[in-house]
N, CA, C and O of each residue as an XYZ file, in Angstrom:
348
protein
N      51.917     32.634    -11.320
C      51.291     33.479    -10.165
C      50.006     32.819     -9.560
O      49.551     32.801     -8.417
N      49.510     32.180    -10.978
C      47.562     32.021    -10.540
C      47.750     30.175     -9.105
O      47.411     29.867     -7.962
N      48.528     29.537    -10.354
C      49.208     28.268     -9.878
C      49.177     28.191     -8.689
O      48.495     27.336     -8.126
N      50.287     29.518     -7.715
C      50.444     29.856     -6.038
C      49.391     30.188     -5.872
O      48.820     30.034     -4.792
N      49.085     30.497     -6.457
C      47.386     31.667     -5.335
C      46.772     30.430     -5.683
O      46.289     30.320     -4.556
N      46.537     29.832     -6.019
C      45.210     28.500     -6.199
C      45.223     27.245     -5.145
O      44.288     26.538     -4.768
N      46.690     27.218     -4.786
C      47.647     27.028     -3.387
C      47.273     27.423     -2.587
O      47.041     26.766     -1.572
N      47.144     28.165     -2.658
C      47.362     29.402     -1.535
C      45.784     29.017     -0.745
O      45.582     28.658      0.415
N      44.916     29.225     -1.742
C      43.507     29.352     -1.369
C      42.689     28.014     -1.278
O      41.469     28.037     -1.117
N      43.426     26.813     -1.390
C      43.489     25.569     -1.342
C      42.529     24.478     -2.463
O      42.145     23.315     -2.584
N      42.494     25.899     -3.163
C      41.715     24.574     -4.424
C      42.074     23.768     -5.676
O      41.513     23.488     -6.736
N      43.496     23.465     -4.971
C      44.781     22.570     -5.874
C      45.341     22.322     -4.969
O      45.413     23.078     -4.000
N      46.133     20.685     -5.078
C      46.534     20.359     -4.236
C      46.158     20.081     -3.013
O      44.945     20.135     -2.809
N      47.349     19.592     -1.492
C      47.119     19.659     -0.530
C      46.526     20.535      0.209
O      47.424     21.376      0.169
N      45.257     21.290      1.234
C      44.981     21.731      2.021
C      46.352     21.682      3.160
O      46.980     20.865      3.834
N      46.307     23.528      2.769
C      47.371     23.758      3.617
C      46.811     24.545      5.566
O      45.655     24.890      5.813
N      47.869     24.620      6.499
C      46.598     25.680      7.557
C      46.850     27.257      7.389
O      47.886     27.784      6.984
N      45.890     27.769      7.715
C      46.348     28.970      7.461
C      48.524     29.301      8.198
O      49.437     30.023      7.796
N      48.431     28.626      8.973
C      49.947     29.045      9.511
C      51.124     28.703      8.851
O      52.259     29.098      9.114
N      50.691     27.776      7.787
C      50.903     27.615      6.039
C      51.047     28.684      4.781
O      51.728     29.296      3.958
N      49.995     28.401      5.287
C      49.851     29.984      3.645
C      50.089     31.032      4.508
O      50.721     31.633      3.641
N      50.142     31.778      5.443
C      50.521     32.794      6.000
C      52.395     33.156      5.394
O      52.853     34.127      4.793
N      53.080     31.838      5.919
C      54.503     31.233      6.007
C      54.731     31.725      4.017
O      55.490     32.564      3.532
N      53.873     30.925      3.418
C      54.179     31.143      1.866
C      54.253     32.492      1.277
O      54.973     32.894      0.363
N      53.304     33.157      2.030
C      52.937     34.211      1.857
C      54.525     35.319      1.801
O      54.820     35.990      0.812
N      55.142     35.283      2.763
C      55.608     36.214      3.469
C      56.644     35.420      3.204
O      57.093     35.159      4.321
N      57.391     34.801      2.297
C      58.312     34.418      2.029
C      58.217     34.319      0.442
O      59.168     33.686     -0.015
N      57.720     34.573     -0.088
C      57.467     34.073     -1.600
C      58.761     34.758     -1.963
O      59.168     35.788     -1.423
N      59.371     34.096     -2.925
C      60.715     35.083     -4.300
C      59.656     36.408     -5.087
O      60.161     37.476     -5.433
N      58.525     36.177     -5.229
C      59.446     37.510     -5.823
C      58.734     38.948     -4.932
O      58.477     40.028     -5.463
N      58.558     38.659     -3.729
C      58.219     39.357     -2.564
C      58.596     41.178     -2.649
O      57.992     42.236     -2.473
N      60.228     40.632     -3.102
C      61.261     42.403     -2.852
C      60.878     43.004     -4.471
O      61.266     44.157     -4.654
N      60.331     42.499     -5.372
C      60.437     42.622     -6.638
C      59.107     43.079     -7.262
O      58.896     43.335     -8.448
N      57.996     43.143     -5.911
C      56.775     43.318     -5.909
C      56.458     44.546     -5.278
O      56.687     44.278     -4.099
N      56.285     45.076     -5.295
C      55.976     46.688     -4.720
C      54.688     47.558     -5.085
O      54.584     48.229     -6.111
N      53.765     47.446     -4.127
C      52.698     48.518     -4.959
C      52.084     49.353     -4.580
O      51.782     49.609     -3.414
N      51.751     50.024     -5.769
C      51.191     50.686     -4.858
C      50.125     50.648     -4.359
O      49.392     49.854     -4.949
N      49.554     51.258     -3.326
C      48.042     51.092     -2.243
C      46.566     51.136     -3.428
O      46.455     52.191     -4.052
N      45.486     50.015     -3.711
C      44.916     49.943     -4.546
C      43.783     51.333     -4.109
O      42.765     51.325     -4.802
N      43.825     51.979     -3.522
C      43.163     53.165     -3.349
C      43.641     54.996     -3.788
O      43.131     56.114     -3.864
N      45.110     54.208     -3.998
C      46.121     55.832     -4.003
C      46.016     54.949     -6.588
O      46.208     55.619     -7.603
N      45.836     54.173     -6.529
C      45.401     53.860     -7.863
C      44.398     54.071     -8.312
O      44.132     54.486     -9.440
N      43.625     53.764     -7.337
C      41.562     54.087     -7.760
C      41.423     55.719     -7.747
O      40.385     56.283     -8.092
N      42.644     56.435     -7.289
C      42.694     57.544     -7.709
C      43.456     58.587     -8.602
O      43.577     59.798     -8.790
N      43.875     57.417     -9.017
C      44.922     57.763    -10.382
C      43.302     57.369    -11.496
O      42.683     58.204    -12.156
N      43.069     56.273    -11.408
C      41.482     56.291    -12.983
C      41.019     57.727    -12.597
O      40.975     58.569    -13.494
N      40.580     58.153    -10.999
C      39.900     59.441    -11.053
C      40.443     60.182    -11.236
O      39.945     60.766    -12.198
N      41.182     60.597    -10.951
C      42.242     61.809    -12.018
C      42.171     61.835    -13.248
O      42.371     62.965    -13.696
N      41.824     60.518    -14.533
C      41.823     60.984    -15.693
C      40.598     60.614    -16.472
O      40.313     60.251    -17.614
N      39.957     60.891    -15.241
C      38.087     60.795    -16.088
C      37.722     59.312    -16.290
O      37.606     58.834    -17.419
N      37.482     58.354    -14.773
C      36.794     57.597    -14.175
C      36.406     57.866    -13.506
O      36.786     58.792    -12.789
N      35.109     56.989    -13.320
C      33.816     57.057    -12.662
C      33.390     56.658    -11.952
O      33.077     57.818    -11.682
N      32.729     55.791    -10.807
C      32.478     54.644     -9.641
C      33.605     53.977     -9.459
O      33.617     52.998     -8.713
N      34.361     54.263     -9.901
C      35.893     54.561     -9.552
C      35.947     53.398     -7.959
O      36.247     53.979     -6.916
N      35.613     51.607     -7.856
C      36.066     50.889     -6.875
C      36.894     49.616     -6.167
O      37.352     48.859     -7.023
N      36.984     49.491     -5.737
C      37.918     48.148     -5.570
C      36.903     46.636     -5.502
O      36.431     46.525     -4.370
N      36.569     45.733     -6.237
C      35.557     44.982     -5.945
C      35.917     44.077     -5.890
O      35.078     43.184     -5.769
N      37.294     43.707     -5.935
C      37.479     42.095     -4.590
C      39.046     41.903     -4.604
O      39.745     41.707     -5.598
N      39.362     41.980     -3.575
C      41.129     42.203     -2.827
C      41.858     40.663     -2.324
O      42.181     40.689     -1.136
N      42.086     39.670     -2.864
C      43.172     38.508     -2.151
C      44.634     38.551     -2.976
O      45.150     38.467     -4.090
N      44.964     38.806     -1.141
C      46.502     39.124     -0.986
C      46.829     40.080     -1.720
O      46.107     41.053     -1.505
N      47.577     40.248     -2.480
C      48.620     41.132     -3.066
C      47.515     42.045     -3.940
O      47.336     43.262     -3.958
N      46.812     40.893     -4.698
C      45.952     41.070     -5.561
C      44.549     41.790     -5.601
O      43.597     41.626     -4.840
N      44.654     42.519     -6.544
C      43.125     43.466     -6.467
C      42.735     43.917     -7.814
O      43.400     44.301     -8.777
N      41.151     43.723     -7.565
C      40.253     43.672     -9.086
C      39.890     44.980     -8.682
O      39.476     44.952     -7.523
N      39.876     46.558     -9.370
C      39.242     47.527     -9.226
C      39.327     48.130    -10.345
O      40.192     47.704    -11.110
N      38.372     49.442    -10.856
C      38.030     49.274    -12.255
C      36.645     50.797    -12.351
O      35.981     51.030    -11.341
N      36.459     51.518    -13.461
C      35.110     51.763    -13.610
C      35.034     51.894    -14.234
O      35.327     51.169    -15.185
N      34.283     53.585    -14.251
C      34.046     53.650    -15.324
C      34.659     55.192    -16.537
O      35.112     56.130    -15.882
N      34.663     55.357    -17.724
C      34.896     57.058    -18.525
C      33.221     56.768    -19.315
O      32.822     55.915    -20.107
N      32.683     57.727    -18.759
C      31.536     58.270    -20.076
C      31.924     58.561    -21.642
O      31.422     58.221    -22.714
N      33.467     59.640    -21.124
C      33.903     60.221    -22.064
C      33.989     59.175    -23.549
O      33.703     59.454    -24.713
N      34.412     58.125    -23.048
C      34.353     56.903    -24.337
C      33.097     57.027    -25.053
O      32.876     57.324    -26.227
N      32.158     56.672    -23.884
C      30.906     56.577    -24.486
C      31.307     57.291    -26.010
O      31.481     56.724    -27.089
N      31.390     58.858    -25.644
C      30.805     59.289    -27.556
C      32.074     59.114    -28.155
O      32.123     58.400    -29.156
N      33.082     59.620    -27.737
C      34.089     58.631    -28.603
C      33.806     57.307    -29.176
O      34.827     56.893    -29.725
N      32.982     56.607    -29.254
C      32.632     55.338    -29.429
C      31.996     55.233    -30.585
O      32.411     54.375    -31.364
N      31.215     55.799    -30.854
C      29.463     56.538    -30.930
C      28.486     55.327    -31.245
O      27.672     55.244    -32.165
N      28.815     54.284    -30.110
C      27.631     53.400    -29.462
C      26.754     54.374    -28.415
O      25.524     54.365    -28.459
N      27.268     54.959    -27.757
C      27.211     54.894    -26.943
C      27.231     55.110    -25.079
O      26.887     55.771    -24.099
N      28.090     53.696    -25.745
C      28.327     52.136    -24.675
C      29.839     52.731    -23.808
O      30.957     52.487    -24.264
N      29.598     53.623    -22.364
C      30.383     53.853    -21.249
C      32.208     52.739    -21.970
O      32.009     51.748    -22.673
N      33.584     53.128    -21.650
C      34.360     52.818    -21.561
C      34.279     51.913    -19.219
O      34.240     52.409    -18.093
N      34.299     50.518    -19.804
C      34.166     49.845    -17.894
C      35.627     49.270    -18.301
O      35.588     48.701    -19.392
N      37.077     49.281    -17.609
C      38.038     49.101    -16.667
C      38.069     48.624    -16.168
O      37.755     49.172    -15.112
N      38.428     47.000    -15.939
C      38.675     46.483    -14.643
C      40.583     46.350    -14.378
O      41.279     46.015    -15.336
N      41.074     46.582    -13.329
C      42.525     46.052    -13.950
C      42.693     45.487    -12.929
O      43.718     44.829    -12.751
């Protein structure tokens, strides 16, 4: 998956035009099985289970890096450090 992404972003292999990248993206073999909830929906799920400062930090095609902080884990860990999660 990461190799395909790097190829799409021209970081390895032969450079591709925007049209070639778009065509590869729309006909990729995992498209039918890779149906994801919207990033904001997934962020809302984190908020519902107690995470704060939840945000989407990066989006590339269908990949997203999002996360937040859960203060209650700071008390459970005993060292005062809140749990930070990136998904």
